[in-house]
Each structure stands twice: as C-alpha cells, then as structure tokens.
N, CA and C atoms of all chains as a GROMACS GRO file, in nm:
protein
  633
    1UNK      N    1   8.610  15.733   3.631
    1UNK     CA    2   8.728  15.813   3.656
    1UNK      C    3   8.769  15.806   3.804
    2UNK      N    4   8.670  15.820   3.893
    2UNK     CA    5   8.702  15.818   4.034
    2UNK      C    6   8.739  15.678   4.082
    3UNK      N    7   8.700  15.575   4.006
    3UNK     CA    8   8.731  15.439   4.045
    3UNK      C    9   8.872  15.398   4.005
    4UNK      N   10   8.938  15.483   3.926
    4UNK     CA   11   9.073  15.451   3.884
    4UNK      C   12   9.168  15.460   4.004
    5UNK      N   13   9.278  15.383   3.999
    5UNK     CA   14   9.377  15.393   4.106
    5UNK      C   15   9.427  15.536   4.120
    6UNK      N   16   9.438  15.579   4.245
    6UNK     CA   17   9.481  15.716   4.273
    6UNK      C   18   9.631  15.722   4.294
    7UNK      N   19   9.689  15.834   4.257
    7UNK     CA   20   9.830  15.855   4.286
    7UNK      C   21   9.848  15.880   4.435
    8UNK      N   22   9.946  15.817   4.493
    8UNK     CA   23   9.971  15.838   4.635
    8UNK      C   24  10.068  15.954   4.651
    9UNK      N   25  10.084  15.996   4.779
    9UNK     CA   26  10.174  16.109   4.807
    9UNK      C   27  10.318  16.074   4.771
   10UNK      N   28  10.348  15.944   4.772
   10UNK     CA   29  10.486  15.903   4.744
   10UNK      C   30  10.510  15.891   4.594
   11UNK      N   31  10.410  15.915   4.516
   11UNK     CA   32  10.430  15.915   4.372
   11UNK      C   33  10.393  15.785   4.306
   12UNK      N   34  10.368  15.680   4.382
   12UNK     CA   35  10.331  15.552   4.325
   12UNK      C   36  10.181  15.544   4.305
   13UNK      N   37  10.136  15.431   4.253
   13UNK     CA   38   9.992  15.411   4.239
   13UNK      C   39   9.947  15.309   4.340
   14UNK      N   40   9.826  15.328   4.390
   14UNK     CA   41   9.771  15.237   4.489
   14UNK      C   42   9.654  15.165   4.426
   15UNK      N   43   9.666  15.035   4.409
   15UNK     CA   44   9.560  14.961   4.343
   15UNK      C   45   9.437  14.952   4.431
   16UNK      N   46   9.322  14.932   4.363
   16UNK     CA   47   9.197  14.920   4.438
   16UNK      C   48   9.202  14.799   4.529
   17UNK      N   49   9.274  14.695   4.485
   17UNK     CA   50   9.280  14.574   4.565
   17UNK      C   51   9.351  14.598   4.698
   18UNK      N   52   9.459  14.676   4.694
   18UNK     CA   53   9.534  14.700   4.816
   18UNK      C   54   9.460  14.793   4.911
   19UNK      N   55   9.362  14.867   4.858
   19UNK     CA   56   9.286  14.956   4.944
   19UNK      C   57   9.172  14.884   5.016
   20UNK      N   58   9.137  14.766   4.967
   20UNK     CA   59   9.031  14.693   5.035
   20UNK      C   60   9.084  14.633   5.163
   21UNK      N   61   8.995  14.601   5.254
   21UNK     CA   62   9.033  14.548   5.384
   21UNK      C   63   9.091  14.408   5.366
   22UNK      N   64   9.200  14.383   5.432
   22UNK     CA   65   9.268  14.255   5.422
   22UNK      C   66   9.183  14.146   5.488
   23UNK      N   67   9.142  14.048   5.413
   23UNK     CA   68   9.061  13.938   5.467
   23UNK      C   69   9.136  13.806   5.458
   24UNK      N   70   9.265  13.810   5.484
   24UNK     CA   71   9.345  13.688   5.478
   24UNK      C   72   9.304  13.596   5.593
   25UNK      N   73   9.339  13.467   5.585
   25UNK     CA   74   9.304  13.374   5.694
   25UNK      C   75   9.356  13.419   5.829
   26UNK      N   76   9.476  13.477   5.833
   26UNK     CA   77   9.532  13.526   5.959
   26UNK      C   78   9.449  13.636   6.019
   27UNK      N   79   9.400  13.722   5.932
   27UNK     CA   80   9.316  13.833   5.978
   27UNK      C   81   9.182  13.781   6.032
   28UNK      N   82   9.125  13.685   5.961
   28UNK     CA   83   8.998  13.627   6.006
   28UNK      C   84   9.014  13.556   6.140
   29UNK      N   85   9.128  13.487   6.156
   29UNK     CA   86   9.154  13.417   6.282
   29UNK      C   87   9.168  13.518   6.396
   30UNK      N   88   9.240  13.627   6.369
   30UNK     CA   89   9.258  13.729   6.471
   30UNK      C   90   9.124  13.790   6.510
   31UNK      N   91   9.040  13.814   6.410
   31UNK     CA   92   8.907  13.870   6.437
   31UNK      C   93   8.824  13.774   6.522
   32UNK      N   94   8.832  13.646   6.486
   32UNK     CA   95   8.757  13.544   6.562
   32UNK      C   96   8.806  13.537   6.707
   33UNK      N   97   8.936  13.551   6.726
   33UNK     CA   98   8.991  13.547   6.862
   33UNK      C   99   8.945  13.670   6.942
   34UNK      N  100   8.938  13.783   6.874
   34UNK     CA  101   8.889  13.904   6.940
   34UNK      C  102   8.744  13.888   6.984
   35UNK      N  103   8.663  13.832   6.896
   35UNK     CA  104   8.521  13.810   6.928
   35UNK      C  105   8.508  13.709   7.042
   36UNK      N  106   8.592  13.604   7.037
   36UNK     CA  107   8.590  13.503   7.144
   36UNK      C  108   8.626  13.566   7.278
   37UNK      N  109   8.726  13.656   7.275
   37UNK     CA  110   8.766  13.725   7.397
   37UNK      C  111   8.657  13.815   7.451
   38UNK      N  112   8.578  13.870   7.360
   38UNK     CA  113   8.466  13.955   7.405
   38UNK      C  114   8.355  13.868   7.465
   39UNK      N  115   8.322  13.758   7.398
   39UNK     CA  116   8.212  13.674   7.444
   39UNK      C  117   8.242  13.610   7.580
   40UNK      N  118   8.362  13.558   7.596
   40UNK     CA  119   8.402  13.500   7.725
   40UNK      C  120   8.535  13.563   7.765
   41UNK      N  121   8.534  13.652   7.864
   41UNK     CA  122   8.657  13.722   7.903
   41UNK      C  123   8.775  13.627   7.922
   42UNK      N  124   8.885  13.656   7.855
   42UNK     CA  125   9.006  13.575   7.867
   42UNK      C  126   9.020  13.467   7.763
   43UNK      N  127   8.911  13.434   7.694
   43UNK     CA  128   8.916  13.324   7.597
   43UNK      C  129   9.007  13.358   7.479
   44UNK      N  130   9.006  13.483   7.437
   44UNK     CA  131   9.092  13.524   7.326
   44UNK      C  132   9.239  13.502   7.355
   45UNK      N  133   9.278  13.524   7.480
   45UNK     CA  134   9.417  13.500   7.520
   45UNK      C  135   9.442  13.351   7.544
   46UNK      N  136   9.345  13.283   7.602
   46UNK     CA  137   9.362  13.140   7.631
   46UNK      C  138   9.385  13.062   7.502
   47UNK      N  139   9.315  13.099   7.398
   47UNK     CA  140   9.330  13.027   7.271
   47UNK      C  141   9.466  13.054   7.206
   48UNK      N  142   9.535  13.156   7.257
   48UNK     CA  143   9.671  13.183   7.209
   48UNK      C  144   9.776  13.139   7.312
   49UNK      N  145   9.729  13.062   7.410
   49UNK     CA  146   9.815  13.004   7.516
   49UNK      C  147   9.880  13.111   7.602
   50UNK      N  148   9.815  13.226   7.613
   50UNK     CA  149   9.861  13.330   7.705
   50UNK      C  150   9.783  13.311   7.835
   51UNK      N  151   9.823  13.210   7.911
   51UNK     CA  152   9.742  13.168   8.025
   51UNK      C  153   9.733  13.272   8.134
   52UNK      N  154   9.844  13.337   8.164
   52UNK     CA  155   9.843  13.439   8.271
   52UNK      C  156   9.746  13.551   8.240
   53UNK      N  157   9.752  13.600   8.118
   53UNK     CA  158   9.662  13.709   8.080
   53UNK      C  159   9.517  13.661   8.077
   54UNK      N  160   9.497  13.539   8.029
   54UNK     CA  161   9.361  13.485   8.022
   54UNK      C  162   9.299  13.477   8.161
   55UNK      N  163   9.375  13.424   8.256
   55UNK     CA  164   9.322  13.408   8.392
   55UNK      C  165   9.296  13.545   8.456
   56UNK      N  166   9.390  13.637   8.439
   56UNK     CA  167   9.374  13.769   8.500
   56UNK      C  168   9.254  13.843   8.441
   57UNK      N  169   9.238  13.837   8.309
   57UNK     CA  170   9.123  13.905   8.246
   57UNK      C  171   8.992  13.843   8.294
   58UNK      N  172   8.988  13.710   8.297
   58UNK     CA  173   8.867  13.640   8.342
   58UNK      C  174   8.832  13.679   8.485
   59UNK      N  175   8.932  13.674   8.573
   59UNK     CA  176   8.907  13.705   8.714
   59UNK      C  177   8.874  13.852   8.735
   60UNK      N  178   8.945  13.940   8.664
   60UNK     CA  179   8.922  14.084   8.682
   60UNK      C  180   8.781  14.122   8.637
   61UNK      N  181   8.742  14.077   8.520
   61UNK     CA  182   8.608  14.110   8.469
   61UNK      C  183   8.502  14.044   8.558
   62UNK      N  184   8.526  13.918   8.595
   62UNK     CA  185   8.430  13.848   8.681
   62UNK      C  186   8.415  13.914   8.817
   63UNK      N  187   8.528  13.955   8.873
   63UNK     CA  188   8.525  14.021   9.005
   63UNK      C  189   8.451  14.155   8.997
   64UNK      N  190   8.479  14.231   8.894
   64UNK     CA  191   8.413  14.362   8.880
   64UNK      C  192   8.262  14.346   8.856
   65UNK      N  193   8.226  14.250   8.774
   65UNK     CA  194   8.083  14.226   8.747
   65UNK      C  195   8.014  14.176   8.874
   66UNK      N  196   8.078  14.081   8.943
   66UNK     CA  197   8.020  14.027   9.066
   66UNK      C  198   8.004  14.134   9.172
   67UNK      N  199   8.109  14.214   9.191
   67UNK     CA  200   8.102  14.321   9.291
   67UNK      C  201   7.999  14.427   9.250
   68UNK      N  202   8.000  14.464   9.123
   68UNK     CA  203   7.907  14.567   9.076
   68UNK      C  204   7.762  14.526   9.093
   69UNK      N  205   7.732  14.402   9.058
   69UNK     CA  206   7.594  14.354   9.070
   69UNK      C  207   7.557  14.336   9.217
   70UNK      N  208   7.653  14.289   9.300
   70UNK     CA  209   7.624  14.271   9.442
   70UNK      C  210   7.603  14.404   9.513
   71UNK      N  211   7.663  14.510   9.459
   71UNK     CA  212   7.645  14.643   9.518
   71UNK      C  213   7.519  14.711   9.464
   72UNK      N  214   7.439  14.635   9.392
   72UNK     CA  215   7.314  14.684   9.333
   72UNK      C  216   7.337  14.797   9.234
   73UNK      N  217   7.441  14.778   9.156
   73UNK     CA  218   7.466  14.875   9.047
   73UNK      C  219   7.363  14.857   8.937
   74UNK      N  220   7.355  14.956   8.851
   74UNK     CA  221   7.255  14.953   8.744
   74UNK      C  222   7.308  14.872   8.625
   75UNK      N  223   7.242  14.760   8.598
   75UNK     CA  224   7.274  14.682   8.477
   75UNK      C  225   7.180  14.733   8.368
   76UNK      N  226   7.233  14.812   8.276
   76UNK     CA  227   7.148  14.878   8.178
   76UNK      C  228   7.090  14.778   8.078
   77UNK      N  229   6.972  14.810   8.030
   77UNK     CA  230   6.906  14.727   7.928
   77UNK      C  231   6.889  14.810   7.801
   78UNK      N  232   6.832  14.744   7.700
   78UNK     CA  233   6.810  14.813   7.572
   78UNK      C  234   6.712  14.929   7.584
   79UNK      N  235   6.623  14.916   7.680
   79UNK     CA  236   6.520  15.020   7.694
   79UNK      C  237   6.573  15.136   7.778
   80UNK      N  238   6.668  15.210   7.724
   80UNK     CA  239   6.724  15.323   7.795
   80UNK      C  240   6.640  15.448   7.776
   81UNK      N  241   6.648  15.538   7.874
   81UNK     CA  242   6.570  15.662   7.865
   81UNK      C  243   6.644  15.771   7.790
   82UNK      N  244   6.776  15.768   7.796
   82UNK     CA  245   6.853  15.874   7.730
   82UNK      C  246   6.986  15.818   7.677
   83UNK      N  247   7.068  15.909   7.624
   83UNK     CA  248   7.194  15.868   7.563
   83UNK      C  249   7.289  15.804   7.666
   84UNK      N  250   7.282  15.852   7.789
   84UNK     CA  251   7.371  15.798   7.892
   84UNK      C  252   7.334  15.652   7.924
   85UNK      N  253   7.206  15.623   7.924
   85UNK     CA  254   7.162  15.484   7.944
   85UNK      C  255   7.211  15.395   7.830
   86UNK      N  256   7.205  15.449   7.708
   86UNK     CA  257   7.252  15.373   7.592
   86UNK      C  258   7.402  15.348   7.602
   87UNK      N  259   7.476  15.451   7.643
   87UNK     CA  260   7.621  15.434   7.661
   87UNK      C  261   7.650  15.331   7.769
   88UNK      N  262   7.574  15.336   7.878
   88UNK     CA  263   7.589  15.238   7.985
   88UNK      C  264   7.559  15.098   7.936
   89UNK      N  265   7.458  15.087   7.852
   89UNK     CA  266   7.421  14.956   7.797
   89UNK      C  267   7.536  14.901   7.711
   90UNK      N  268   7.593  14.989   7.628
   90UNK     CA  269   7.704  14.946   7.542
   90UNK      C  270   7.822  14.901   7.628
   91UNK      N  271   7.851  14.980   7.733
   91UNK     CA  272   7.962  14.945   7.822
   91UNK      C  273   7.935  14.812   7.891
   92UNK      N  274   7.812  14.794   7.939
   92UNK     CA  275   7.778  14.668   8.007
   92UNK      C  276   7.785  14.549   7.912
   93UNK      N  277   7.744  14.571   7.788
   93UNK     CA  278   7.751  14.463   7.688
   93UNK      C  279   7.896  14.421   7.661
   94UNK      N  280   7.989  14.510   7.690
   94UNK     CA  281   8.131  14.478   7.671
   94UNK      C  282   8.176  14.360   7.752
   95UNK      N  283   8.101  14.325   7.857
   95UNK     CA  284   8.140  14.209   7.939
   95UNK      C  285   8.105  14.077   7.871
   96UNK      N  286   8.038  14.084   7.755
   96UNK     CA  287   8.004  13.961   7.682
   96UNK      C  288   7.904  13.876   7.758
   97UNK      N  289   7.940  13.749   7.776
   97UNK     CA  290   7.847  13.657   7.844
   97UNK      C  291   7.828  13.694   7.990
   98UNK      N  292   7.920  13.769   8.047
   98UNK     CA  293   7.907  13.807   8.187
   98UNK      C  294   7.794  13.907   8.208
   99UNK      N  295   7.745  13.964   8.100
   99UNK     CA  296   7.629  14.053   8.110
   99UNK      C  297   7.510  13.974   8.163
  100UNK      N  298   7.496  13.851   8.111
  100UNK     CA  299   7.387  13.764   8.157
  100UNK      C  300   7.408  13.729   8.304
  101UNK      N  301   7.533  13.703   8.341
  101UNK     CA  302   7.570  13.673   8.479
  101UNK      C  303   7.528  13.789   8.570
  102UNK      N  304   7.553  13.912   8.524
  102UNK     CA  305   7.515  14.030   8.604
  102UNK      C  306   7.364  14.040   8.619
  103UNK      N  307   7.293  14.009   8.511
  103UNK     CA  308   7.147  14.016   8.516
  103UNK      C  309   7.092  13.910   8.612
  104UNK      N  310   7.155  13.793   8.612
  104UNK     CA  311   7.111  13.684   8.702
  104UNK      C  312   7.137  13.722   8.847
  105UNK      N  313   7.255  13.781   8.872
  105UNK     CA  314   7.291  13.818   9.009
  105UNK      C  315   7.200  13.926   9.063
  106UNK      N  316   7.158  14.014   8.975
  106UNK     CA  317   7.084  14.132   9.021
  106UNK      C  318   6.936  14.122   8.991
  107UNK      N  319   6.878  14.014   9.038
  107UNK     CA  320   6.735  13.996   9.013
  107UNK      C  321   6.652  14.090   9.098
  108UNK      N  322   6.711  14.141   9.206
  108UNK     CA  323   6.639  14.233   9.293
  108UNK      C  324   6.630  14.374   9.239
  109UNK      N  325   6.699  14.399   9.130
  109UNK     CA  326   6.697  14.533   9.071
  109UNK      C  327   6.805  14.622   9.129
  110UNK      N  328   6.830  14.731   9.059
  110UNK     CA  329   6.935  14.824   9.102
  110UNK      C  330   6.884  14.917   9.211
  111UNK      N  331   6.979  14.967   9.290
  111UNK     CA  332   6.946  15.068   9.391
  111UNK      C  333   7.059  15.170   9.392
  112UNK      N  334   7.040  15.274   9.312
  112UNK     CA  335   7.147  15.374   9.303
  112UNK      C  336   7.116  15.495   9.391
  113UNK      N  337   7.025  15.475   9.488
  113UNK     CA  338   6.996  15.584   9.581
  113UNK      C  339   7.107  15.596   9.685
  114UNK      N  340   7.190  15.491   9.697
  114UNK     CA  341   7.304  15.494   9.788
  114UNK      C  342   7.434  15.493   9.707
  115UNK      N  343   7.542  15.532   9.775
  115UNK     CA  344   7.671  15.538   9.707
  115UNK      C  345   7.713  15.401   9.656
  116UNK      N  346   7.678  15.295   9.729
  116UNK     CA  347   7.715  15.159   9.688
  116UNK      C  348   7.663  15.127   9.548
  117UNK      N  349   7.536  15.159   9.526
  117UNK     CA  350   7.476  15.131   9.396
  117UNK      C  351   7.542  15.210   9.284
  118UNK      N  352   7.578  15.332   9.315
  118UNK     CA  353   7.645  15.416   9.216
  118UNK      C  354   7.783  15.360   9.182
  119UNK      N  355   7.855  15.318   9.286
  119UNK     CA  356   7.985  15.254   9.262
  119UNK      C  357   7.967  15.126   9.182
  120UNK      N  358   7.863  15.051   9.214
  120UNK     CA  359   7.836  14.926   9.143
  120UNK      C  360   7.815  14.950   8.994
  121UNK      N  361   7.742  15.057   8.962
  121UNK     CA  362   7.720  15.091   8.821
  121UNK      C  363   7.853  15.118   8.751
  122UNK      N  364   7.940  15.190   8.819
  122UNK     CA  365   8.072  15.222   8.760
  122UNK      C  366   8.156  15.096   8.743
  123UNK      N  367   8.150  15.007   8.844
  123UNK     CA  368   8.230  14.883   8.835
  123UNK      C  369   8.183  14.797   8.718
  124UNK      N  370   8.052  14.792   8.697
  124UNK     CA  371   7.998  14.713   8.585
  124UNK      C  372   8.044  14.772   8.451
  125UNK      N  373   8.038  14.903   8.440
  125UNK     CA  374   8.081  14.968   8.315
  125UNK      C  375   8.231  14.948   8.294
  126UNK      N  376   8.307  14.956   8.404
  126UNK     CA  377   8.451  14.936   8.394
  126UNK      C  378   8.484  14.795   8.348
  127UNK      N  379   8.409  14.698   8.399
  127UNK     CA  380   8.430  14.559   8.358
  127UNK      C  381   8.411  14.544   8.207
  128UNK      N  382   8.307  14.608   8.154
  128UNK     CA  383   8.280  14.599   8.010
  128UNK      C  384   8.390  14.663   7.927
  129UNK      N  385   8.432  14.781   7.967
  129UNK     CA  386   8.537  14.851   7.891
  129UNK      C  387   8.669  14.775   7.901
  130UNK      N  388   8.697  14.721   8.021
  130UNK     CA  389   8.820  14.643   8.038
  130UNK      C  390   8.819  14.520   7.948
  131UNK      N  391   8.704  14.455   7.940
  131UNK     CA  392   8.695  14.334   7.856
  131UNK      C  393   8.711  14.369   7.708
  132UNK      N  394   8.655  14.482   7.667
  132UNK     CA  395   8.672  14.525   7.528
  132UNK      C  396   8.819  14.552   7.498
  133UNK      N  397   8.886  14.615   7.595
  133UNK     CA  398   9.029  14.642   7.580
  133UNK      C  399   9.108  14.511   7.569
  134UNK      N  400   9.072  14.414   7.653
  134UNK     CA  401   9.140  14.284   7.650
  134UNK      C  402   9.114  14.212   7.518
  135UNK      N  403   8.990  14.222   7.468
  135UNK     CA  404   8.956  14.157   7.340
  135UNK      C  405   9.036  14.222   7.226
  136UNK      N  406   9.050  14.353   7.232
  136UNK     CA  407   9.130  14.424   7.132
  136UNK      C  408   9.277  14.382   7.141
  137UNK      N  409   9.323  14.362   7.264
  137UNK     CA  410   9.461  14.317   7.285
  137UNK      C  411   9.482  14.178   7.227
  138UNK      N  412   9.383  14.091   7.248
  138UNK     CA  413   9.392  13.954   7.194
  138UNK      C  414   9.394  13.959   7.041
  139UNK      N  415   9.312  14.046   6.984
  139UNK     CA  416   9.308  14.062   6.838
  139UNK      C  417   9.443  14.110   6.784
  140UNK      N  418   9.499  14.211   6.851
  140UNK     CA  419   9.629  14.265   6.807
  140UNK      C  420   9.740  14.162   6.825
  141UNK      N  421   9.733  14.087   6.934
  141UNK     CA  422   9.835  13.984   6.959
  141UNK      C  423   9.829  13.877   6.850
  142UNK      N  424   9.707  13.841   6.808
  142UNK     CA  425   9.691  13.739   6.704
  142UNK      C  426   9.746  13.788   6.570
  143UNK      N  427   9.740  13.919   6.550
  143UNK     CA  428   9.795  13.976   6.425
  143UNK      C  429   9.946  13.994   6.434
  144UNK      N  430  10.001  13.972   6.554
  144UNK     CA  431  10.144  13.984   6.571
  144UNK      C  432  10.191  14.127   6.587
  145UNK      N  433  10.098  14.218   6.614
  145UNK     CA  434  10.135  14.359   6.628
  145UNK      C  435  10.175  14.398   6.769
  146UNK      N  436  10.143  14.314   6.866
  146UNK     CA  437  10.157  14.356   7.004
  146UNK      C  438  10.183  14.234   7.091
  147UNK      N  439  10.192  14.256   7.219
  147UNK     CA  440  10.202  14.152   7.320
  147UNK      C  441  10.345  14.106   7.339
  148UNK      N  442   6.427  13.850   9.453
  148UNK     CA  443   6.520  13.769   9.531
  148UNK      C  444   6.660  13.779   9.470
  149UNK      N  445   6.758  13.814   9.551
  149UNK     CA  446   6.894  13.822   9.499
  149UNK      C  447   6.967  13.692   9.527
  150UNK      N  448   7.051  13.650   9.434
  150UNK     CA  449   7.125  13.525   9.447
  150UNK      C  450   7.240  13.540   9.546
  151UNK      N  451   7.307  13.654   9.543
  151UNK     CA  452   7.421  13.677   9.632
  151UNK      C  453   7.384  13.783   9.735
  152UNK      N  454   7.447  13.777   9.853
  152UNK     CA  455   7.418  13.880   9.953
  152UNK      C  456   7.470  14.016   9.904
  153UNK      N  457   7.400  14.123   9.938
  153UNK     CA  458   7.445  14.256   9.894
  153UNK      C  459   7.581  14.291   9.954
  154UNK      N  460   7.662  14.351   9.873
  154UNK     CA  461   7.797  14.388   9.914
  154UNK      C  462   7.797  14.535   9.955
  155UNK      N  463   7.839  14.561  10.077
  155UNK     CA  464   7.841  14.700  10.124
  155UNK      C  465   7.984  14.741  10.151
  156UNK      N  466   8.032  14.835  10.073
  156UNK     CA  467   8.169  14.883  10.086
  156UNK      C  468   8.169  15.032  10.114
  157UNK      N  469   8.272  15.076  10.183
  157UNK     CA  470   8.287  15.221  10.201
  157UNK      C  471   8.340  15.280  10.070
  158UNK      N  472   8.342  15.412  10.062
  158UNK     CA  473   8.395  15.478   9.943
  158UNK      C  474   8.538  15.433   9.915
  159UNK      N  475   8.619  15.431  10.022
  159UNK     CA  476   8.760  15.397  10.003
  159UNK      C  477   8.777  15.251   9.962
  160UNK      N  478   8.697  15.162  10.021
  160UNK     CA  479   8.708  15.020   9.986
  160UNK      C  480   8.671  14.997   9.839
  161UNK      N  481   8.564  15.064   9.795
  161UNK     CA  482   8.523  15.049   9.655
  161UNK      C  483   8.630  15.104   9.561
  162UNK      N  484   8.685  15.216   9.599
  162UNK     CA  485   8.791  15.280   9.522
  162UNK      C  486   8.916  15.190   9.517
  163UNK      N  487   8.948  15.131   9.632
  163UNK     CA  488   9.066  15.044   9.640
  163UNK      C  489   9.045  14.917   9.555
  164UNK      N  490   8.925  14.861   9.560
  164UNK     CA  491   8.893  14.743   9.479
  164UNK      C  492   8.912  14.775   9.330
  165UNK      N  493   8.856  14.887   9.288
  165UNK     CA  494   8.869  14.930   9.149
  165UNK      C  495   9.017  14.945   9.112
  166UNK      N  496   9.093  15.017   9.195
  166UNK     CA  497   9.232  15.047   9.163
  166UNK      C  498   9.317  14.920   9.154
  167UNK      N  499   9.298  14.829   9.249
  167UNK     CA  500   9.378  14.706   9.250
  167UNK      C  501   9.347  14.619   9.128
  168UNK      N  502   9.219  14.598   9.102
  168UNK     CA  503   9.181  14.510   8.990
  168UNK      C  504   9.229  14.567   8.857
  169UNK      N  505   9.208  14.696   8.836
  169UNK     CA  506   9.248  14.756   8.709
  169UNK      C  507   9.400  14.760   8.694
  170UNK      N  508   9.470  14.787   8.804
  170UNK     CA  509   9.617  14.790   8.798
  170UNK      C  510   9.673  14.654   8.759
  171UNK      N  511   9.620  14.549   8.822
  171UNK     CA  512   9.668  14.414   8.791
  171UNK      C  513   9.638  14.378   8.645
  172UNK      N  514   9.516  14.410   8.601
  172UNK     CA  515   9.478  14.378   8.462
  172UNK      C  516   9.567  14.455   8.364
  173UNK      N  517   9.588  14.583   8.390
  173UNK     CA  518   9.673  14.664   8.301
  173UNK      C  519   9.817  14.610   8.301
  174UNK      N  520   9.864  14.571   8.419
  174UNK     CA  521  10.000  14.520   8.429
  174UNK      C  522  10.021  14.394   8.345
  175UNK      N  523   9.923  14.304   8.351
  175UNK     CA  524   9.935  14.179   8.275
  175UNK      C  525   9.916  14.202   8.125
  176UNK      N  526   9.826  14.294   8.091
  176UNK     CA  527   9.803  14.318   7.948
  176UNK      C  528   9.916  14.401   7.885
  177UNK      N  529   9.971  14.492   7.965
  177UNK     CA  530  10.067  14.586   7.909
  177UNK      C  531  10.212  14.542   7.911
  178UNK      N  532  10.246  14.448   7.998
  178UNK     CA  533  10.386  14.406   8.009
  178UNK      C  534  10.395  14.254   7.999
  179UNK      N  535  10.508  14.206   7.954
  179UNK     CA  536  10.525  14.062   7.936
  179UNK      C  537  10.608  13.999   8.047
  180UNK      N  538  10.717  14.061   8.086
  180UNK     CA  539  10.804  14.002   8.188
  180UNK      C  540  10.749  14.026   8.328
  181UNK      N  541  10.770  13.929   8.416
  181UNK     CA  542  10.713  13.936   8.552
  181UNK      C  543  10.760  14.060   8.627
  182UNK      N  544  10.889  14.089   8.616
  182UNK     CA  545  10.944  14.203   8.688
  182UNK      C  546  10.881  14.334   8.638
  183UNK      N  547  10.866  14.344   8.507
  183UNK     CA  548  10.804  14.464   8.449
  183UNK      C  549  10.658  14.476   8.492
  184UNK      N  550  10.593  14.360   8.500
  184UNK     CA  551  10.452  14.361   8.541
  184UNK      C  552  10.437  14.413   8.683
  185UNK      N  553  10.520  14.362   8.772
  185UNK     CA  554  10.511  14.404   8.913
  185UNK      C  555  10.536  14.554   8.925
  186UNK      N  556  10.637  14.602   8.855
  186UNK     CA  557  10.669  14.745   8.860
  186UNK      C  558  10.552  14.828   8.806
  187UNK      N  559  10.494  14.782   8.696
  187UNK     CA  560  10.383  14.854   8.634
  187UNK      C  561  10.260  14.854   8.725
  188UNK      N  562  10.233  14.738   8.786
  188UNK     CA  563  10.116  14.727   8.875
  188UNK      C  564  10.131  14.821   8.995
  189UNK      N  565  10.250  14.819   9.055
  189UNK     CA  566  10.271  14.903   9.174
  189UNK      C  567  10.264  15.051   9.137
  190UNK      N  568  10.323  15.085   9.025
  190UNK     CA  569  10.326  15.226   8.984
  190UNK      C  570  10.186  15.276   8.949
  191UNK      N  571  10.111  15.197   8.874
  191UNK     CA  572   9.976  15.242   8.836
  191UNK      C  573   9.883  15.245   8.958
  192UNK      N  574   9.902  15.150   9.050
  192UNK     CA  575   9.822  15.151   9.173
  192UNK      C  576   9.852  15.277   9.254
  193UNK      N  577   9.979  15.309   9.264
  193UNK     CA  578  10.019  15.430   9.337
  193UNK      C  579   9.956  15.555   9.272
  194UNK      N  580   9.960  15.561   9.140
  194UNK     CA  581   9.903  15.677   9.071
  194UNK      C  582   9.751  15.683   9.086
  195UNK      N  583   9.684  15.567   9.079
  195UNK     CA  584   9.538  15.563   9.101
  195UNK      C  585   9.505  15.622   9.238
  196UNK      N  586   9.578  15.573   9.341
  196UNK     CA  587   9.550  15.618   9.477
  196UNK      C  588   9.582  15.766   9.493
  197UNK      N  589   9.695  15.807   9.437
  197UNK     CA  590   9.737  15.947   9.448
  197UNK      C  591   9.633  16.040   9.385
  198UNK      N  592   9.593  16.008   9.264
  198UNK     CA  593   9.497  16.093   9.192
  198UNK      C  594   9.360  16.089   9.259
  199UNK      N  595   9.315  15.970   9.298
  199UNK     CA  596   9.184  15.957   9.361
  199UNK      C  597   9.175  16.032   9.492
  200UNK      N  598   9.274  16.010   9.578
  200UNK     CA  599   9.274  16.079   9.708
  200UNK      C  600   9.297  16.229   9.688
  201UNK      N  601   9.381  16.263   9.592
  201UNK     CA  602   9.407  16.405   9.561
  201UNK      C  603   9.280  16.477   9.518
  202UNK      N  604   9.204  16.414   9.429
  202UNK     CA  605   9.078  16.476   9.382
  202UNK      C  606   8.978  16.484   9.497
  203UNK      N  607   8.980  16.379   9.582
  203UNK     CA  608   8.891  16.380   9.699
  203UNK      C  609   8.918  16.499   9.790
  204UNK      N  610   9.047  16.521   9.817
  204UNK     CA  611   9.083  16.635   9.902
  204UNK      C  612   9.057  16.768   9.832
  205UNK      N  613   9.076  16.772   9.700
  205UNK     CA  614   9.051  16.895   9.626
  205UNK      C  615   8.903  16.934   9.630
  206UNK      N  616   8.816  16.834   9.640
  206UNK     CA  617   8.672  16.862   9.646
  206UNK      C  618   8.623  16.892   9.786
  207UNK      N  619   8.708  16.862   9.885
  207UNK     CA  620   8.666  16.876  10.025
  207UNK      C  621   8.613  17.016  10.061
  208UNK      N  622   8.681  17.126  10.019
  208UNK     CA  623   8.632  17.260  10.056
  208UNK      C  624   8.493  17.290  10.002
  209UNK      N  625   8.454  17.224   9.892
  209UNK     CA  626   8.322  17.254   9.831
  209UNK      C  627   8.211  17.165   9.886
  210UNK      N  628   8.248  17.073   9.976
  210UNK     CA  629   8.148  16.978  10.025
  210UNK      C  630   8.068  17.034  10.142
  211UNK      N  631   8.103  17.150  10.191
  211UNK     CA  632   8.029  17.206  10.305
  211UNK      C  633   7.985  17.349  10.276
   0.00000   0.00000   0.00000
C-alpha cells in the first residue's frame, strides 16, 4: 500500500520512477566533473572550458593551502581528539589532492601557540571549503543550472 | 624539516590575504562578465575589510 504512487498536492500522481534520483548520462557527467573539481581544484571548470574560473580556483586554493601550511597551521588528520578536530579534518579534506601538498609542506608540524599558526589553520580550512564550493559550482554548471 | 620557509604575517596582513583571495574567487565564481566581476570583487573586499576592522574595533574595549 505504501509503495503505491502517492497523490501529489497538485492532484496528480507521482510515479515511483520519477521519485528516484535521476541517473541520466548528463547527471553522471556533472557528478564526475564535481568530483574532478574536488580532487584537483579548478579541474571541474577546466573540463568545461571555463579557463578563468579554473585558474582562479586553482591559484586561490593553492595560495591558501601554501600560506596556511607555511604559517604552521594545523593540518588535521583522521586521529582527531574531538568533534572540532573532525570538522577541521573534513574542511581540510575539501582541498582534495592539495591536502597531501599541505602535509608535505608542513613536515615540521603545526605551531598554533602563535597567532600565525592559528591564522594558518583558518586559511587551510577556508581553502577546503572554497574548493568544495567551487566543485559544487562546477557540478551545477555542468547541469546547466548556473554559471 | 620544513620544505618552505615559515611565513610570518601580521594580523592585518593575514586578514588582507584572506579577504583578497576570497573576494577574487567569489567574483569569478559568482559573476560571468568582467565588469560585473570587478564590481563584485571590489564590493566584497570592501565589506570584508569593513566588517573585519569593525569587529576588531568593537572588541578593543574588552582587550584590556
């Protein structure tokens, strides 16, 4: 009974098929572009020939990661002590492959006892969130909803 | 051993770096035409600086 098509507010019926997530080739391509943009900042836009946006996203995320790591910001790992560490880890992972770049740059470890290190932590998290936003933008652009 | 030399910035320099980079990225992602991008970048940069410096001054009486 519950699996039957439900009446919508507009009075029509909504089939079970239309309620499932659209997995058309266009949707899959958009999803792939979004993932590509996450893995390598700017790649999602570059593959859609949005060169200006691709370069700016790549440079912005790279600059923030480079500055954040050089300022001895905290590059969070999976072994977090609390929820804030986990949130920081998720934000840092948003930089995609640049997370590895940050880890390589910061082999000396973080130093958040000074303001520089604290700012560095924020810059790294900002880079991750910015890259996630850019990846979402690339995904939406591929679907033709935006840009 | 660190690969790059440590970067030492003042509070304002770090804040300015953040504001400029984010404003430019937002401008390019949010607008398509060059003129619109420039206007958006300048406006968001101005607001970043205004809000940041404003909050800084608002906290000043409690810092001592």
